[in-house]
C-alpha positions as CSV (number, residue, x, y, z in Angstrom):
1,M,-34.5,-30.3,-19.5
2,T,-33.3,-28.7,-16.1
3,S,-33.6,-25.1,-15.9
4,K,-30.9,-22.7,-14.9
5,I,-32.7,-21.5,-11.8
6,D,-33.8,-25.2,-11.5
7,R,-30.2,-26.0,-10.9
8,L,-29.3,-22.8,-8.7
9,T,-32.4,-23.7,-6.1
10,S,-30.5,-27.8,-6.7
11,W,-27.5,-25.9,-5.2
12,L,-28.5,-23.8,-2.7
13,K,-30.7,-26.7,-1.1
14,E,-27.9,-29.0,-1.3
15,N,-25.6,-26.9,0.1
16,K,-28.3,-25.8,3.0
17,I,-27.9,-22.5,2.1
18,T,-30.1,-20.1,4.6
19,E,-28.9,-16.5,3.2
20,V,-27.7,-15.5,-0.4
21,E,-25.5,-11.9,-0.8
22,C,-27.1,-10.7,-4.0
23,M,-24.6,-8.5,-5.7
24,I,-23.6,-7.2,-9.0
25,S,-19.9,-4.9,-9.6
26,D,-20.0,-1.7,-9.5
27,L,-17.6,0.6,-12.0
28,T,-15.0,0.8,-9.0
29,G,-15.2,-2.9,-8.1
30,I,-17.7,-2.9,-5.1
31,A,-19.7,-5.4,-4.7
32,R,-23.2,-3.8,-4.4
33,G,-26.5,-5.8,-3.7
34,K,-28.9,-7.2,-1.4
35,I,-28.8,-9.6,1.5
36,S,-31.6,-12.0,1.2
37,P,-33.3,-15.6,2.9
38,T,-32.8,-18.1,0.6
39,N,-36.4,-18.4,0.4
40,K,-37.3,-15.0,-0.9
41,F,-34.9,-15.0,-2.9
42,L,-36.0,-18.5,-4.8
43,D,-39.0,-16.9,-5.1
44,E,-38.0,-13.7,-6.8
45,K,-35.3,-15.2,-8.9
46,G,-33.0,-12.3,-8.9
47,M,-33.4,-8.1,-7.5
48,R,-34.1,-5.2,-8.1
49,L,-31.6,-2.3,-7.8
50,P,-31.6,1.2,-8.4
51,E,-30.1,2.1,-12.1
52,S,-28.1,4.7,-9.7
53,V,-25.4,2.1,-8.0
54,L,-23.6,2.4,-11.5
55,L,-22.8,5.6,-11.1
56,Q,-21.9,5.7,-7.5
57,T,-18.5,6.7,-6.7
58,V,-15.8,5.1,-3.9
59,T,-16.9,7.8,-1.4
60,G,-20.9,7.0,-2.0
61,D,-21.0,10.3,-3.8
62,Y,-22.4,10.5,-7.3
63,V,-21.9,12.1,-10.5
64,E,-23.5,15.3,-11.5
65,D,-26.7,16.0,-11.8
66,D,-26.7,17.2,-16.0
67,I,-24.5,13.9,-16.6
68,Y,-26.8,12.1,-13.5
69,Y,-30.3,12.6,-15.8
70,D,-28.5,12.6,-19.2
71,L,-27.7,8.5,-18.7
72,L,-30.4,7.4,-15.9
73,D,-34.5,8.0,-15.9
74,P,-34.7,11.5,-13.6
75,A,-37.3,8.8,-11.4
76,D,-34.5,7.3,-10.1
77,I,-36.1,3.8,-11.7
78,D,-34.9,0.1,-10.5
79,M,-32.9,-2.2,-12.9
80,V,-33.6,-5.9,-13.4
81,C,-31.1,-8.3,-11.8
82,R,-30.8,-11.8,-12.6
83,P,-28.5,-14.7,-11.0
84,D,-26.0,-15.9,-13.1
85,E,-25.5,-19.9,-12.5
86,N,-22.1,-19.8,-13.3
87,A,-21.6,-17.3,-10.3
88,V,-22.5,-18.9,-7.2
89,F,-20.0,-19.3,-4.5
90,L,-20.3,-20.1,-1.0
91,V,-19.4,-17.2,1.8
92,P,-17.2,-19.5,4.0
93,W,-16.7,-16.5,6.6
94,A,-20.3,-17.0,7.4
95,I,-21.4,-17.8,10.4
96,E,-24.9,-19.3,8.6
97,P,-24.7,-21.4,5.3
98,T,-24.5,-18.1,3.2
99,A,-24.3,-18.0,-0.8
100,Q,-23.0,-15.1,-2.6
101,V,-24.8,-14.9,-6.7
102,I,-23.0,-12.6,-9.1
103,H,-26.1,-11.2,-11.5
104,D,-26.3,-9.5,-14.5
105,T,-28.2,-6.4,-14.7
106,Y,-31.0,-5.5,-17.7
107,D,-33.7,-2.3,-18.0
108,K,-37.1,-3.7,-18.0
109,Q,-37.3,-4.3,-21.9
110,G,-34.3,-6.9,-21.1
111,N,-31.9,-5.2,-22.7
112,P,-28.3,-5.2,-20.8
113,I,-27.5,-2.4,-19.0
114,E,-24.7,-0.2,-20.5
115,L,-23.2,0.8,-17.7
116,S,-22.6,-2.7,-16.2
117,P,-18.8,-3.4,-16.2
118,R,-19.9,-7.3,-16.1
119,N,-22.1,-6.5,-19.4
120,I,-18.8,-4.7,-20.8
121,L,-16.7,-8.0,-20.2
122,K,-19.7,-9.7,-22.1
123,K,-19.8,-8.0,-25.1
124,V,-16.2,-7.5,-25.7
125,L,-16.4,-11.9,-25.2
126,K,-18.8,-11.4,-28.1
127,M,-16.9,-9.7,-30.4
128,Y,-14.7,-12.7,-29.7
129,T,-17.2,-15.3,-30.3
130,D,-18.4,-13.8,-33.6
131,K,-14.6,-14.1,-34.5
132,G,-14.6,-17.5,-33.8
133,W,-12.0,-17.0,-31.2
134,Q,-12.3,-17.7,-27.5
135,P,-9.8,-15.6,-25.0
136,I,-7.5,-17.6,-22.2
137,V,-6.6,-15.0,-19.2
138,A,-4.8,-15.5,-16.1
139,P,-4.6,-12.6,-13.5
140,E,-2.2,-11.8,-11.1
141,M,-2.8,-10.4,-8.1
142,E,-0.8,-8.6,-6.2
143,F,-1.5,-6.9,-2.3
144,Y,-0.2,-5.6,0.9
145,L,-0.6,-7.4,4.3
146,T,-0.6,-4.6,7.1
147,K,-1.6,-3.4,10.6
148,R,-5.0,-2.8,11.4
149,C,-5.0,0.8,10.9
150,E,-7.9,2.9,12.7
151,D,-6.8,6.5,11.6
152,P,-6.3,7.1,7.9
153,D,-3.9,10.0,8.3
154,F,-1.4,7.5,9.8
155,P,1.1,5.7,7.2
156,L,0.4,2.1,7.3
157,Q,2.8,-0.3,8.7
158,P,3.7,-4.1,8.0
159,P,2.3,-6.5,10.2
160,I,3.5,-8.7,13.1
161,G,4.1,-12.4,11.4
162,R,4.4,-15.2,13.8
163,S,7.9,-15.2,14.8
164,G,6.3,-11.9,16.9
165,R,8.7,-9.7,14.7
166,A,7.8,-7.2,11.7
167,E,9.6,-8.2,8.2
168,T,12.1,-5.5,7.4
169,G,13.1,-4.9,4.3
170,K,12.7,-6.8,0.9
171,Q,12.0,-10.3,0.8
172,S,11.2,-10.6,-2.8
173,F,10.3,-14.9,-3.3
174,S,12.0,-15.5,0.3
175,I,9.6,-18.8,1.4
176,E,10.7,-18.0,4.8
177,A,8.7,-14.7,4.5
178,A,5.9,-16.2,3.1
179,N,5.3,-18.6,5.8
180,E,5.2,-15.7,8.8
181,F,1.6,-15.7,7.4
182,D,1.0,-19.6,7.4
183,P,-2.1,-19.5,9.3
184,L,-3.6,-16.4,7.5
185,F,-2.9,-18.5,4.1
186,E,-4.1,-22.0,4.9
187,D,-7.5,-20.1,5.7
188,V,-7.4,-18.1,2.0
189,Y,-6.4,-21.5,0.1
190,D,-9.2,-23.4,2.4
191,W,-11.9,-20.8,1.5
192,C,-11.1,-20.7,-2.0
193,E,-10.9,-24.2,-2.3
194,L,-14.5,-24.4,-1.2
195,Q,-15.4,-21.5,-3.4
196,N,-13.8,-23.2,-6.0
197,L,-11.7,-20.3,-6.9
198,D,-8.7,-21.3,-9.3
199,L,-5.8,-20.5,-7.3
200,D,-2.2,-21.0,-8.5
201,T,0.7,-20.0,-6.7
202,L,1.4,-17.9,-3.9
203,I,4.8,-15.5,-3.8
204,H,6.3,-13.4,-1.8
205,E,6.8,-9.8,-3.6
206,D,9.5,-7.4,-3.6
207,G,7.6,-5.0,-0.8
208,T,7.6,-5.2,2.8
209,A,4.8,-8.2,3.4
210,Q,3.6,-7.3,-0.4
211,M,2.3,-10.7,-1.5
212,E,1.2,-12.0,-4.6
213,I,-1.5,-15.0,-5.5
214,N,-1.5,-16.3,-9.6
215,F,-4.5,-17.8,-10.8
216,R,-4.6,-20.9,-13.8
217,H,-5.4,-19.6,-16.9
218,G,-9.4,-19.8,-18.2
219,D,-12.2,-18.1,-19.4
220,A,-12.2,-14.7,-19.5
221,L,-16.0,-14.0,-17.4
222,S,-15.1,-16.6,-14.9
223,L,-11.7,-15.4,-14.0
224,A,-13.0,-11.5,-13.5
225,D,-15.9,-13.5,-11.1
226,Q,-13.1,-14.9,-9.0
227,V,-10.6,-12.1,-8.7
228,L,-14.0,-9.8,-7.8
229,I,-14.9,-12.9,-4.8
230,F,-11.0,-13.6,-3.8
231,K,-10.6,-9.9,-3.0
232,R,-13.4,-10.1,-0.5
233,T,-12.0,-13.7,0.8
234,M,-8.6,-11.9,1.6
235,R,-9.7,-9.0,3.1
236,E,-12.0,-11.4,5.2
237,A,-9.4,-13.4,5.8
238,A,-6.8,-11.1,7.3
239,L,-9.7,-9.6,9.5
240,K,-9.7,-13.0,10.7
241,H,-6.4,-12.8,11.7
242,N,-6.0,-9.2,13.0
243,V,-4.2,-7.8,9.9
244,G,-5.0,-5.6,7.0
245,A,-4.8,-7.0,3.4
246,T,-5.2,-3.8,0.9
247,F,-5.0,-4.0,-3.0
248,M,-4.4,-0.1,-3.2
249,A,-2.0,0.2,-6.1
250,K,0.2,2.0,-3.7
251,P,-0.3,1.7,0.0
252,M,3.0,2.6,1.4
253,T,5.6,5.3,0.3
254,G,9.0,4.1,-0.5
255,Q,6.9,0.2,-1.5
256,P,6.9,-1.1,-4.9
257,G,3.2,-0.5,-6.1
258,S,0.4,-3.4,-6.6
259,A,-0.2,-4.4,-9.8
260,M,-2.9,-6.9,-11.2
261,H,-0.7,-8.5,-14.7
262,L,-2.7,-10.0,-16.8
263,H,-1.8,-13.0,-19.1
264,Q,-3.8,-13.9,-22.6
265,S,-3.7,-15.3,-25.4
266,I,-6.5,-16.6,-27.7
267,I,-7.7,-19.9,-29.2
268,D,-9.5,-20.8,-32.0
269,I,-13.0,-22.2,-30.6
270,K,-13.3,-24.9,-33.5
271,T,-10.1,-26.3,-33.5
272,G,-8.6,-25.4,-29.8
273,K,-5.7,-24.1,-31.0
274,N,-3.8,-20.9,-30.2
275,I,-4.2,-18.2,-33.2
276,F,-1.2,-16.4,-32.3
277,S,0.9,-19.3,-33.1
278,N,2.0,-20.6,-37.0
279,A,1.8,-23.8,-37.8
280,D,5.7,-24.1,-37.8
281,G,5.2,-22.9,-33.9
282,S,6.9,-19.5,-34.4
283,M,4.8,-16.0,-33.8
284,N,2.4,-15.1,-36.7
285,D,0.7,-11.4,-37.6
286,L,-2.4,-12.1,-35.9
287,F,0.1,-11.8,-32.5
288,L,2.1,-9.0,-33.6
289,H,-1.0,-7.0,-34.3
290,H,-2.6,-7.8,-31.1
291,I,0.2,-6.1,-29.5
292,G,0.0,-3.3,-31.6
293,G,-3.5,-3.0,-30.3
294,L,-2.8,-2.8,-27.1
295,Q,0.2,-0.3,-27.6
296,K,-2.1,1.9,-29.3
297,Y,-5.5,1.8,-27.1
298,I,-3.7,1.1,-23.3
299,P,-2.9,4.9,-23.2
300,E,-6.4,6.2,-24.4
301,L,-8.5,3.2,-22.0
302,L,-5.5,3.5,-18.9
303,P,-8.1,4.9,-16.3
304,L,-10.0,1.6,-16.8
305,F,-6.3,0.1,-15.9
306,A,-5.2,2.8,-13.2
307,P,-8.7,3.8,-12.2
308,N,-7.9,5.8,-8.9
309,V,-5.4,8.9,-8.0
310,N,-3.4,6.2,-5.7
311,S,-3.0,4.4,-9.6
312,F,-0.9,7.1,-11.1
313,R,1.5,6.8,-7.6
314,R,2.3,3.5,-9.1
315,F,4.1,4.8,-12.2
316,L,6.2,7.7,-10.7
317,P,9.6,7.3,-11.6
318,D,12.2,4.3,-9.9
319,T,9.1,2.2,-8.6
320,S,9.6,-0.9,-10.8
321,A,6.3,-0.2,-12.9
322,P,6.7,0.2,-16.7
323,V,5.3,3.6,-17.6
324,N,5.1,2.6,-21.4
325,V,3.6,0.3,-23.7
326,E,6.3,-1.3,-25.3
327,W,7.3,-4.6,-25.9
328,G,9.9,-7.5,-25.7
329,E,10.5,-11.0,-25.3
330,E,11.2,-12.3,-21.7
331,N,11.2,-8.4,-20.0
332,R,9.8,-7.0,-17.0
333,T,10.9,-3.7,-17.9
334,V,8.5,-3.3,-20.6
335,G,4.4,-2.5,-20.2
336,L,3.5,-5.8,-22.3
337,R,5.8,-8.5,-22.0
338,V,6.0,-11.7,-24.1
339,P,6.8,-15.3,-22.1
340,D,9.0,-17.6,-23.1
341,A,6.2,-20.5,-24.1
342,G,5.5,-23.3,-26.3
343,P,3.5,-22.4,-29.7
344,Q,0.1,-23.2,-27.6
345,S,0.9,-21.0,-24.6
346,R,2.0,-18.1,-26.6
347,R,0.7,-15.0,-25.0
348,V,1.3,-11.7,-23.9
349,E,1.5,-10.2,-20.1
350,N,-0.5,-6.9,-19.8
351,R,1.8,-5.5,-16.6
352,L,0.0,-2.5,-16.3
353,P,-3.0,-2.9,-14.7
354,G,-3.3,-1.8,-11.0
355,A,-4.4,-4.4,-7.9
356,D,-6.8,-1.9,-7.6
357,A,-8.7,-1.8,-11.3
358,N,-12.0,-3.2,-11.9
359,P,-11.3,-6.8,-12.9
360,Y,-14.1,-6.5,-15.3
361,L,-13.2,-3.6,-16.9
362,A,-9.4,-4.1,-16.9
363,I,-9.9,-7.3,-18.6
364,A,-12.4,-5.8,-21.0
365,A,-10.1,-3.1,-21.9
366,S,-7.1,-5.5,-22.3
367,L,-8.5,-7.9,-24.5
368,L,-10.2,-5.1,-26.7
369,C,-7.1,-3.6,-27.2
370,G,-5.8,-6.5,-28.9
371,Y,-8.8,-7.5,-30.6
372,I,-8.9,-3.8,-32.3
373,G,-5.6,-4.3,-33.3
374,M,-6.5,-7.6,-34.8
375,V,-9.5,-6.3,-36.9
376,E,-7.7,-3.4,-38.0
377,G,-3.8,-4.9,-38.9
378,L,-2.5,-2.5,-36.4
379,K,1.7,-3.1,-36.7
380,P,3.6,-3.1,-33.3
381,S,6.7,-0.7,-32.6
382,A,10.3,-2.8,-32.2
383,P,10.6,-5.3,-28.9
384,V,12.9,-3.6,-26.6
385,K,16.2,-5.5,-25.9
386,G,17.7,-4.9,-22.4
387,R,16.1,-2.4,-19.9
388,G,13.1,-0.3,-21.0
389,Y,12.1,1.6,-17.8
390,E,13.7,4.9,-19.3
391,R,11.7,4.5,-22.7
392,R,9.9,7.6,-23.9
393,N,8.6,6.9,-26.9
394,L,5.5,5.2,-26.0
395,R,4.5,6.7,-22.5
396,L,1.7,6.7,-20.4
397,P,-0.4,9.8,-19.2
398,L,0.9,10.2,-15.7
399,T,-1.9,11.8,-14.3
400,I,-5.7,10.5,-13.7
401,E,-6.4,14.0,-15.5
402,D,-4.7,13.7,-18.5
403,A,-6.1,9.9,-18.7
404,L,-9.3,10.7,-18.4
405,E,-9.6,13.5,-20.8
406,R,-7.7,11.1,-23.6
407,M,-10.4,8.0,-23.1
408,E,-12.9,11.0,-23.2
409,N,-12.1,12.0,-26.4
410,C,-10.9,8.8,-28.2
411,K,-14.1,8.7,-29.9
412,A,-12.8,5.3,-32.3
413,L,-13.6,3.5,-28.5
414,E,-17.4,4.4,-29.0
415,Q,-18.5,2.1,-31.3
416,Y,-16.9,-1.0,-28.6
417,L,-18.0,0.6,-25.3
418,G,-21.3,2.6,-26.1
419,A,-20.9,6.7,-25.3
420,A,-23.0,6.5,-22.0
421,F,-20.5,3.8,-20.6
422,I,-17.5,6.0,-21.5
423,T,-19.4,9.4,-20.6
424,G,-20.7,7.3,-17.3
425,Y,-17.3,6.1,-16.4
426,V,-15.3,9.5,-16.7
427,A,-17.9,11.3,-15.1
428,V,-17.5,8.7,-11.7
429,K,-13.7,9.1,-12.0
430,R,-13.8,12.7,-12.2
431,A,-16.0,13.3,-9.2
432,E,-13.8,11.2,-7.0
433,H,-11.3,13.0,-7.9
434,E,-12.5,16.3,-6.8
435,N,-13.6,14.7,-4.1
436,F,-9.8,13.9,-3.2
437,K,-8.4,17.2,-4.1
438,R,-10.8,19.1,-1.5
439,V,-8.6,16.6,1.2
440,I,-5.9,18.1,2.9
441,S,-2.7,15.7,2.7
442,S,-0.3,15.2,5.9
443,W,2.1,16.4,3.4
444,E,0.8,19.6,3.2
445,R,0.4,20.0,7.1
446,E,4.0,18.7,7.3
447,F,6.0,21.3,5.1
448,L,3.7,24.0,4.6
449,L,2.0,24.6,8.0
450,Y,4.2,26.9,9.7
451,A,7.1,26.8,7.2
452,V,5.1,29.3,4.4
């Protein structure tokens, strides 16, 4: 029987790979790791990285010392990173034949590292497996194309399309507006095909040069890997065509935010049937309990869906994003939409995650909320009919500080995610926010500099 390493070795040799980008995802969703010659990669069959990588902030800083040394070995020891043969992708934009290989992280005793986002998702998926269930998810990724901008103080602007003009106004679902960037998206689709990324449709969204690419439904871990790789791919394709691509939740003032909508359903592993539907095709109690769990626990886990101070700008009034966990059938004005679908395709769409969320953590959190709802038999509120933006009964925390405090104080989540992960994640996000608060904004210079 061929081993996993043997299959990976054969794949690398068949594709004449000379370099391997060995990577893991940190808490923010940044790919971190090492670039290794293929021969060395095959000799070592993995890599080692400092544990501290998992407590690194988006700015490259670390959490406070008391938390750092409480969660990590004071000697800053290495963790063991092992390649996953099912998470191997080509790097189409590289000059030399290169592969990117996602790794799992373990301590020296072989235990999964608790702070690893990929391990958190695998932990949640095991809860489902133990019940005989398999989650099926389909992410929808929104993002903006922009002019290249070297000065972070300068507001982003729409890029110039092939017509020689920048886009103006709202062009939701416009074919012509999307075709302005045909050469770029031809590369994106070619590169994604080479990487076996399971893309579906391309849509021009409501914002100026705002796009959306949908993934076909499938295995949760595989799709989290694919979203991580897709973000890298999209940014590289944009750079090739001299524009920027950003997955910030709210990159441009006065424009809609960018989301990562998550469609999720559950099938019975033995029968392959959707467990959310009764025999007569109607929605059942498990489906309603799943929604009840999302309603109760999304507000407690909001930092996993809205991880940055910028994320909460997407939730401001009149921004077209739902700021509640109400639910409704065929209703895009609530946080939890139930699309019109047949019994086998019955699902709920979680519309709250931002495009800036770590895909492993957002998918894990969304599935966990639904899981708790099913095992605890939680009942949802009544579905919303009509417009739901202004509903105030099931609103969310409106600042990153409030959301982090709420997550930190929800002791019910520790049994599922572990106290170390919750402590570490909250500490990283607080360190990032402290860094943000030290930066003087252009608004302050514009309105306060000579007026106060």
